[in-house]
C-alpha positions in Angstrom: 48.7 -135.8 62.1 52.3 -136.7 62.2 52.7 -137.2 58.5 55.2 -135.9 56.0 54.2 -132.7 54.2 52.9 -133.5 50.7 52.0 -137.1 51.5 48.6 -138.1 49.9 45.6 -138.2 52.1 41.9 -138.8 51.6 39.0 -136.8 53.3 35.4 -138.0 53.1 32.6 -135.9 54.5 29.3 -137.7 54.9 26.1 -135.9 55.8 22.9 -137.6 56.8 19.5 -136.0 56.4 16.1 -136.8 57.9 12.9 -137.3 55.9 12.2 -133.5 55.9 15.6 -132.8 54.5 17.2 -131.4 57.7 20.7 -132.5 58.3 21.2 -134.4 61.6 24.6 -136.1 61.3 27.9 -135.3 59.8 30.9 -137.7 59.7 34.4 -136.9 58.6 37.0 -139.6 57.8 40.6 -138.7 57.1 43.0 -141.4 56.0 46.6 -140.7 55.4 48.1 -144.2 55.8 49.0 -145.9 52.5 48.4 -149.3 54.1 44.7 -148.7 54.6 42.0 -149.7 52.1 38.7 -147.9 52.3 35.6 -149.7 50.8 32.5 -147.6 50.3 29.2 -149.4 49.4 26.5 -147.1 48.3 23.0 -148.5 47.8 19.5 -147.0 48.0 18.9 -146.0 51.6 22.2 -147.3 53.0 25.9 -146.5 52.7 28.5 -148.5 54.5 32.2 -147.8 55.0 34.7 -150.5 55.9 38.5 -150.3 56.2 41.1 -153.0 55.9 44.7 -152.6 57.1 47.3 -154.2 54.9 
């Protein structure tokens, strides 16, 4: 990823399931830039992710 060894990073894995409980989507987000803010909003039936560069 072109980063210095030992630099902090964040990894988020999001799995989405259908009404029967079967997984149908997986998303992986890796952020290693200290200038990025990640905002996660979790509500019943909906989760949103937004990022903001500083």
